[in-house]
C-alpha positions in Angstrom: 14.0 20.5 -2.3 10.6 19.5 -1.1 7.5 20.3 -3.0 6.3 22.5 -0.1 9.4 24.6 -0.4 8.7 25.2 -4.1 5.1 25.9 -3.4 4.0 22.6 -4.9 1.0 20.4 -4.1 2.3 19.5 -0.6 2.1 23.1 0.5 -1.4 22.5 2.0 0.1 19.8 4.2 2.5 22.3 5.8 -0.4 24.8 6.3 -2.2 22.2 8.4 0.9 21.6 10.5 2.1 18.3 8.9 5.6 18.2 7.7 6.3 16.3 4.5 9.3 14.1 5.2 10.4 13.0 1.7 9.5 12.8 -1.9 9.3 9.0 -1.9 6.1 7.1 -1.3 5.7 5.2 1.9 7.5 1.9 2.2 6.7 -1.0 4.4 9.5 0.0 6.7 8.6 3.6 6.9 4.8 3.7 7.1 3.1 1.9 10.0 -0.1 1.1 8.1 1.8 -1.0 5.6 3.6 -3.1 8.1 1.0 -5.4 9.6 1.3 -9.0 8.5 -1.1 -9.9 5.8 -1.2 -6.5 4.2 -1.6 -6.6 0.5 -1.2 -4.1 -2.3 -2.9 -4.5 -5.7 -1.9 -3.0 -9.0 -5.0 -2.6 -11.2 -4.8 -1.5 -14.8 -7.8 0.7 -15.4 -6.5 2.0 -18.7 -5.6 0.4 -21.9 -5.4 -3.2 -23.0 -5.0 -5.3 -26.2 -2.3 -3.1 -27.8 -0.8 0.3 -27.8 -3.0 3.3 -27.9 -5.1 3.3 -31.1 -4.8 -0.5 -31.4 -6.2 -1.8 -28.2 -9.1 -0.5 -26.2 -10.0 0.9 -22.8 -10.7 -1.7 -20.1 -14.4 -1.9 -19.5 -15.6 -0.5 -16.3 -17.6 -3.6 -15.5 -14.3 -5.6 -15.6 -12.6 -3.1 -13.3 -15.5 -3.3 -10.9 -15.4 -7.1 -10.9 -11.7 -7.1 -10.1 -12.2 -4.6 -7.3 -15.1 -6.7 -5.9 -12.9 -9.7 -5.9 -10.1 -7.8 -4.1 -12.6 -6.6 -1.4 -14.1 -10.0 -1.0 -10.7 -11.6 -0.6 -11.2 -13.9 -3.6 -7.9 -12.8 -5.3 -5.9 -13.6 -2.1 -6.8 -17.2 -2.8 -6.6 -17.1 -6.6 -4.0 -19.0 -8.6 -1.5 -16.7 -10.2 1.2 -16.6 -12.7 4.3 -14.5 -12.3 4.8 -11.8 -15.0 8.1 -11.6 -16.7 10.4 -8.6 -16.1 8.4 -7.0 -13.3 7.7 -10.2 -11.4 4.1 -9.3 -10.6 1.7 -12.1 -9.4 -1.2 -12.0 -11.9 -4.4 -13.9 -11.1 -5.3 -16.4 -13.8 -9.0 -16.2 -13.1 -11.4 -13.6 -11.7 -15.2 -13.9 -11.7 -16.7 -11.5 -14.3 -13.4 -10.9 -16.1 -12.4 -12.6 -19.4 -9.3 -14.7 -18.8 -7.6 -13.1 -21.8 -7.8 -9.7 -20.0 -5.8 -11.1 -17.1 -3.0 -12.1 -19.5 -1.6 -8.7 -20.8 0.6 -10.4 -23.5 -2.2 -12.7 -24.6 -4.6 -9.7 -24.9 -2.4 -8.0 -27.5 -3.1 -8.9 -31.1 0.7 -8.7 -31.7 2.7 -10.5 -28.9 6.0 -9.2 -30.2 4.7 -5.6 -30.0 3.8 -6.3 -26.4 7.3 -7.7 -25.7 8.8 -4.6 -27.2 6.6 -2.3 -25.2 7.4 -4.3 -22.0 11.1 -4.1 -22.7 10.9 -0.3 -23.3 8.9 0.2 -20.1 11.3 -1.9 -18.1 14.3 0.2 -19.4 12.5 3.4 -18.4 11.8 2.1 -14.9 15.3 0.7 -14.4 16.8 4.1 -15.4 14.5 5.8 -12.9 15.4 3.3 -10.2 19.1 3.9 -10.9 18.8 7.6 -10.1 18.0 6.7 -6.5 20.2 3.7 -6.1 22.1 5.3 -3.2 19.0 6.6 -1.5 19.8 10.1 -2.6 19.2 11.3 1.0 15.6 10.1 0.9 15.9 6.6 2.2 18.8 4.7 3.8 21.2 2.9 1.4 20.0 -0.5 2.5 16.4 0.3 1.7 17.4 1.9 -1.6 19.2 -1.3 -2.6 16.1 -3.3 -1.7 14.0 -0.9 -3.8 16.3 -1.2 -6.8 16.4 -5.0 -6.4 12.6 -5.1 -6.5 12.6 -3.2 -9.8 12.3 -4.7 -13.3 14.7 -7.4 -14.5 16.4 -5.8 -17.5 18.9 -7.7 -19.5 21.8 -6.1 -21.3 19.9 -6.3 -24.6 16.5 -5.2 -23.2 14.0 -6.8 -21.0 
């Protein structure tokens, strides 16, 4: 059942004459603004780094702003990256105004094994959620659902 039918946050969309088509976020194949060649999406951690809550610290606003400035200037499009394990994200190794250790999540944690455990737990949670929609569940076609699941985290039998 759609949020609008339950009186959820999308109800305002219906009131303005726009029908909500699905619960899933737009995908490159379903949303025209995401399909042009050269379109990029960035995942920016504006929260916690250096360890679990209570161990690490909030990311400083000046570092978040420096990363956003680099994105807007196109500097990160050209930056060298490393590929993160499990999630396969391309992470810049350098960004003006940002300490290099902040760009390496595992290296920013005082206890790398605690980072590995947290990463494995997060990957397991994501994979379980992806599995719920493996057949598309009526929201996307099975072929797109399979591509979404394949793009999810790489979880081994004994964890990430």
